[in-house]
C-alpha positions in Angstrom: 8.4 151.6 -87.7 11.8 152.8 -86.9 12.5 149.5 -84.9 11.4 147.5 -87.9 13.7 149.3 -90.2 16.6 148.8 -87.9 19.3 146.2 -89.3 19.8 142.8 -87.5 22.9 142.2 -85.4 26.0 141.9 -87.7 29.3 140.2 -87.2 32.4 142.2 -87.0 34.8 141.8 -89.9 37.4 140.4 -87.5 34.9 137.8 -86.5 34.4 137.0 -90.1 38.1 136.6 -90.6 38.4 134.5 -87.5 35.6 132.2 -88.6 37.2 131.7 -92.0 40.5 131.0 -90.4 38.9 128.4 -88.0 37.3 126.7 -91.0 40.6 126.5 -92.7 42.5 125.3 -89.6 39.7 122.7 -88.8 39.7 121.5 -92.4 43.5 121.2 -92.5 43.5 119.4 -89.2 40.8 117.0 -90.4 42.7 116.5 -93.6 45.9 115.9 -91.7 44.2 113.3 -89.4 42.6 111.6 -92.4 45.9 111.4 -94.2 47.6 109.9 -91.1 44.7 107.5 -90.8 45.1 106.5 -94.4 48.8 106.1 -94.0 48.2 104.0 -90.9 45.6 102.0 -92.7 48.0 101.2 -95.5 50.7 100.3 -93.0 48.2 98.1 -91.1 47.0 96.4 -94.3 50.6 95.8 -95.3 51.5 94.5 -91.8 48.4 92.3 -91.7 49.2 90.9 -95.2 52.7 90.1 -94.2 51.6 88.6 -90.9 48.9 86.6 -92.6 51.3 85.3 -95.2 53.9 84.5 -92.5 51.3 82.7 -90.4 49.9 80.8 -93.4 53.4 79.9 -94.4 54.1 78.7 -90.9 50.9 76.7 -90.9 51.8 75.2 -94.2 55.2 74.1 -92.8 53.6 72.7 -89.8 51.1 70.8 -91.9 54.0 69.4 -93.9 55.8 68.4 -90.7 52.6 66.8 -89.4 52.2 64.9 -92.7 55.8 63.7 -92.4 55.1 62.7 -88.8 52.0 60.8 -89.8 53.9 59.1 -92.6 56.7 58.1 -90.3 54.3 56.5 -87.8 52.2 55.0 -90.6 55.4 53.4 -91.9 56.3 52.1 -88.4 52.8 50.7 -88.0 52.9 49.2 -91.5 56.1 47.4 -90.7 54.8 46.1 -87.4 51.6 45.0 -89.0 53.5 43.1 -91.7 55.6 41.4 -89.0 52.6 40.5 -86.8 50.7 39.2 -89.8 53.6 37.0 -90.8 54.0 35.8 -87.2 50.3 34.9 -87.1 50.7 32.9 -90.3 53.8 31.1 -89.0 52.2 30.4 -85.6 49.1 29.0 -87.3 51.5 26.6 -89.1 53.0 25.6 -85.7 49.4 25.1 -84.4 48.8 22.7 -87.3 52.0 20.8 -86.4 50.8 20.5 -82.8 47.4 19.2 -84.0 49.1 16.7 -86.3 51.3 15.6 -83.5 48.4 15.2 -81.1 46.5 13.2 -83.7 49.6 11.1 -84.4 49.7 10.0 -80.7 46.3 8.5 -80.8 47.1 5.4 -82.9 50.2 4.4 -81.0 48.3 4.8 -77.7 45.4 2.6 -79.0 47.9 0.0 -80.2 49.7 0.0 -76.8 46.4 -0.4 -75.0 45.3 -3.2 -77.3 48.6 -5.0 -76.7 48.1 -4.8 -73.0 44.5 -6.0 -73.4 45.6 -8.9 -75.7 48.3 -10.0 -73.3 45.7 -10.4 -70.6 44.6 -13.5 -72.7 47.9 -15.2 -71.8 47.2 -18.2 -69.5 48.9 -20.2 -66.8 52.4 -19.3 -65.8 52.8 -17.1 -68.9 50.4 -14.5 -67.5 53.5 -12.8 -66.0 54.3 -9.1 -65.4 57.3 -9.3 -67.7 59.5 -6.7 -69.2 57.2 -6.3 -72.2 54.3 -5.4 -70.0 56.4 -2.9 -68.0 57.5 -1.2 -71.2 54.0 -1.2 -72.6 52.8 0.5 -69.4 55.6 3.0 -69.7 54.7 3.7 -73.3 51.0 4.2 -72.4 51.9 6.6 -69.6 54.3 8.4 -71.9 51.8 8.8 -74.7 49.1 10.0 -72.3 51.6 12.5 -70.8 52.6 13.7 -74.3 49.0 14.2 -75.3 48.3 16.2 -72.2 51.4 18.4 -72.8 50.4 18.9 -76.5 46.9 19.8 -75.4 48.2 22.5 -73.0 50.6 23.8 -75.6 47.8 23.9 -78.1 45.7 26.0 -75.7 48.7 28.3 -75.1 49.2 28.6 -78.9 45.5 29.5 -79.4 45.7 32.2 -76.8 48.9 33.6 -78.3 47.3 33.7 -81.7 44.4 35.6 -80.1 46.8 38.1 -78.6 48.6 38.5 -81.9 45.3 39.1 -83.7 44.4 41.7 -81.0 47.7 43.5 -81.6 47.1 43.3 -85.4 43.6 44.8 -84.9 45.0 47.7 -82.9 47.6 48.3 -85.6 45.0 48.2 -88.3 42.7 50.6 -86.5 45.6 53.0 -85.8 46.7 52.7 -89.5 43.1 53.4 -90.6 43.0 56.5 -88.5 46.5 57.6 -89.7 45.4 57.1 -93.3 42.3 59.2 -92.7 44.3 61.9 -91.0 46.9 61.9 -93.7 44.2 62.2 -96.4 42.8 65.2 -94.5 46.1 66.9 -94.1 47.0 66.2 -97.7 43.8 67.9 -98.7 44.7 70.8 -96.3 48.2 71.1 -97.8 46.7 71.4 -101.3 44.4 74.3 -100.3 45.4 77.8 -101.5 43.7 81.2 -101.2 42.4 80.8 -104.7 41.0 77.3 -104.2 37.4 77.1 -105.3 36.2 75.0 -102.4 37.3 77.2 -99.6 34.5 78.7 -97.5 33.8 80.2 -94.1 33.2 77.9 -91.2 31.9 79.7 -88.2 32.3 76.9 -85.8 35.7 75.7 -87.0 37.6 77.4 -84.2 36.6 75.3 -81.3 38.3 73.0 -78.8 35.4 70.6 -78.3 35.5 66.8 -78.8 38.1 64.3 -77.9 41.2 66.3 -78.7 44.4 64.8 -77.4 47.9 66.2 -76.8 50.7 65.5 -79.3 52.4 63.5 -76.6 49.2 61.4 -76.1 49.1 61.0 -79.9 52.6 59.6 -80.0 52.1 57.5 -76.9 49.0 55.9 -78.4 50.9 54.6 -81.5 54.0 53.8 -79.5 51.9 51.6 -77.2 50.4 49.8 -80.3 53.9 49.3 -81.7 55.3 48.0 -78.3 52.3 45.8 -77.9 52.9 44.3 -81.3 56.6 43.8 -80.5 55.8 42.2 -77.2 53.3 39.8 -78.7 55.7 39.0 -81.6 58.5 38.3 -79.1 56.1 36.1 -77.0 55.2 34.3 -80.2 58.8 33.7 -81.2 59.5 32.3 -77.8 56.5 30.1 -78.0 57.5 28.8 -81.4 61.0 27.9 -80.1 59.3 26.1 -77.2 57.0 24.2 -79.6 60.0 23.2 -81.7 61.7 21.9 -78.7 58.7 20.0 -77.4 57.9 18.4 -80.8 61.5 17.3 -81.3 61.7 15.9 -77.8 58.4 14.0 -77.9 59.2 12.5 -81.3 62.5 11.2 -79.8 60.8 10.0 -76.6 58.1 8.2 -78.6 60.6 6.6 -81.0 62.9 5.5 -78.1 60.1 4.0 -76.1 58.5 2.4 -79.1 61.9 0.7 -79.8 62.2 -0.3 -76.1 58.8 -2.0 -76.4 59.8 -3.7 -79.6 63.1 -4.9 -78.2 61.2 -6.3 -75.1 58.8 -8.1 -77.4 61.6 -9.6 -79.5 63.4 -10.7 -76.4 60.3 -12.2 -74.9 59.3 -14.0 -78.1 62.8 -15.4 -78.3 62.6 -16.5 -74.6 59.2 -18.1 -75.2 60.3 -19.9 -78.3 63.4 -21.1 -76.5 61.2 -22.4 -73.6 58.8 -24.0 -76.1 61.7 -25.7 -77.9 63.0 -27.0 -74.6 59.5 -28.2 -73.7 59.2 -29.9 -77.0 62.6 -31.6 -76.5 61.4 -32.8 -73.1 58.1 -34.0 -74.6 60.1 -36.0 -77.2 62.2 -37.5 -74.4 59.0 -38.3 -72.4 57.4 -39.8 -75.5 60.5 -42.0 -76.1 60.5 -43.0 -72.4 56.8 -43.8 -72.6 57.5 -46.1 -75.6 60.4 -47.7 -73.8 58.4 -48.2 -70.6 55.5 -49.7 -72.6 58.0 -52.1 -74.1 59.4 -52.8 -70.6 55.9 -53.5 -69.2 55.1 -55.8 -72.1 58.3 -57.7 -71.5 57.6 -58.0 -67.8 54.1 -59.3 -68.5 55.5 -61.8 -71.0 58.1 -62.9 -68.5 55.4 -63.4 -65.9 53.3 -65.3 -68.4 56.3 -67.4 -69.4 56.8 -68.6 -65.8 53.3 -70.1 -65.5 54.3 -73.5 -67.2 57.4 -74.2 -65.2 55.7 -73.3 -61.9 52.8 -75.6 -62.7 55.2 -78.4 -63.7 57.4 -78.0 -60.6 54.4 -77.8 -58.3 52.7 -80.8 -60.0 55.8 -82.9 -59.6 56.2 -82.0 -55.9 52.5 -82.8 -55.3 52.9 -86.1 -57.1 56.1 -87.1 -55.3 54.5 -86.2 -52.0 52.3 -89.3 -52.5 55.2 -91.7 -52.6 54.6 -94.5 -50.2 56.4 -95.2 -47.0 60.1 -95.1 -47.2 59.9 -93.9 -50.8 58.9 -90.6 -49.4 62.6 -89.6 -49.5 64.0 -86.1 -49.5 66.3 -87.0 -52.3 68.1 -84.8 -54.7 65.1 -84.6 -57.0 62.9 -83.5 -54.1 65.6 -81.0 -53.1 65.9 -79.7 -56.7 62.1 -79.4 -57.1 61.9 -77.5 -53.9 64.6 -75.2 -54.9 63.0 -74.8 -58.3 59.6 -73.9 -56.9 61.2 -71.5 -54.4 63.3 -69.9 -57.1 60.4 -69.5 -59.4 58.2 -68.2 -56.6 60.9 -65.8 -55.6 61.3 -64.6 -59.2 57.5 -64.2 -59.6 57.4 -62.1 -56.4 60.1 -60.0 -57.9 57.7 -59.1 -60.7 56.3 -56.2 -58.6 58.6 -54.2 -60.9 55.6 -54.4 -63.2 53.5 -52.3 -60.9 56.3 -49.8 -60.5 56.7 -49.8 -64.3 53.0 -49.2 -64.7 53.1 -46.4 -62.1 56.1 -44.8 -63.9 54.1 -45.1 -67.2 51.2 -43.2 -65.6 53.7 -40.6 -64.3 55.2 -40.3 -67.8 51.7 -39.9 -69.3 50.8 -37.2 -66.8 54.2 -35.5 -67.7 53.3 -35.8 -71.4 49.9 -34.1 -70.8 51.5 -31.4 -68.7 54.2 -30.7 -71.3 51.6 -30.7 -74.1 49.5 -28.2 -72.1 52.5 -26.0 -71.4 53.5 -26.1 -75.1 49.9 -24.9 -75.9 50.3 -22.1 -73.3 53.6 -21.1 -75.1 51.9 -21.3 -78.5 49.1 -19.1 -77.2 51.6 -16.6 -75.8 53.6 -16.6 -79.1 50.4 -16.0 -81.1 49.5 -13.0 -78.9 52.9 -11.5 -78.8 54.2 -12.3 -82.3 51.1 -12.3 -84.4 48.6 -10.0 -82.7 50.9 -7.5 -81.0 54.1 -7.4 -83.0 52.4 -7.3 -86.4 50.1 -4.6 -85.2 53.1 -2.6 -83.9 54.8 -2.8 -87.3 52.2 -0.2 -88.6 53.5 2.3 -86.0 55.9 4.8 -87.7 56.8 8.0 -85.8 57.8 10.9 -88.1 59.2 14.2 -87.0 56.4 16.6 -86.2 
């Protein structure tokens, strides 16, 4: 009972005072740490705010710089695209010139070949490998060579147009990407902390995908620009070449066409001159034939005119040969009759000139036929050269291509 009534263990007053002091010290220490933490928190918040503002400002500047970079390259690409588009249009016009030039060669070639074919119809001695034929062959070979050259140049032009269009496509694709990138960066530049459409994007900070370095980015556009410049320069050089080729072939065609025409005119003049001379000879032969025919007629008449005197003289001699006895005298009558008969016989024998005259007449007739045939040959040649060929060649007109 006495144990139950005994008081529990009690703290000493000093312990009480110590405990209170410890509570005060602990509280003040906690308060002090809390105050320091609060101050540090405000400092950190202020620092973070300043850092965030600085970083965001730096990002804004970089976005603006990037936008300017994109605009610069976009302008470069636009300029090159405009140049290559213009070059494609100009080269297409040159391609049309080449096609027209190639088409313009076909008719002169057909005409030259027809002239060669027509001239195969010449006959006799006129079927000669003359200057006209040589020039026609040259013209044919020239035109065939020109057409081959134009065909090759046309293929080269088509390939250059393809290369130009490939460069144009690369520029257009690059420009399209630049436009998209600039649109995105313009959108990013407009964003502010109070923008209504900003949101969290958990997977935004990543380095996945086909990211390239700034150097690769510049190199890519630079390559497209250099490719466009290269193809444009190639195109300019090709246009200069085409200009030279078209001017040269037009001059060559005109010069050779004139050479052929000159050869035709000279040949026609020569054939006409030869025909005129043959006609003069024919007229001379015809005159000679008429003269020889008169001569033969005269010779025949002369022979016919001698028949009476011969008969008279021979009859007289025959009759006087029957004189009797001593009357059969070789008197002056007999002598004269004998001389007359001999003279007439001798003159008749000299009439073999008739045979010669007739032979000459036959020769003249043959010469007449030969000359007439040769004149027909010349007429045929003139018809071929002057009518068929030269009139057909009058339709040939070679313009500048």
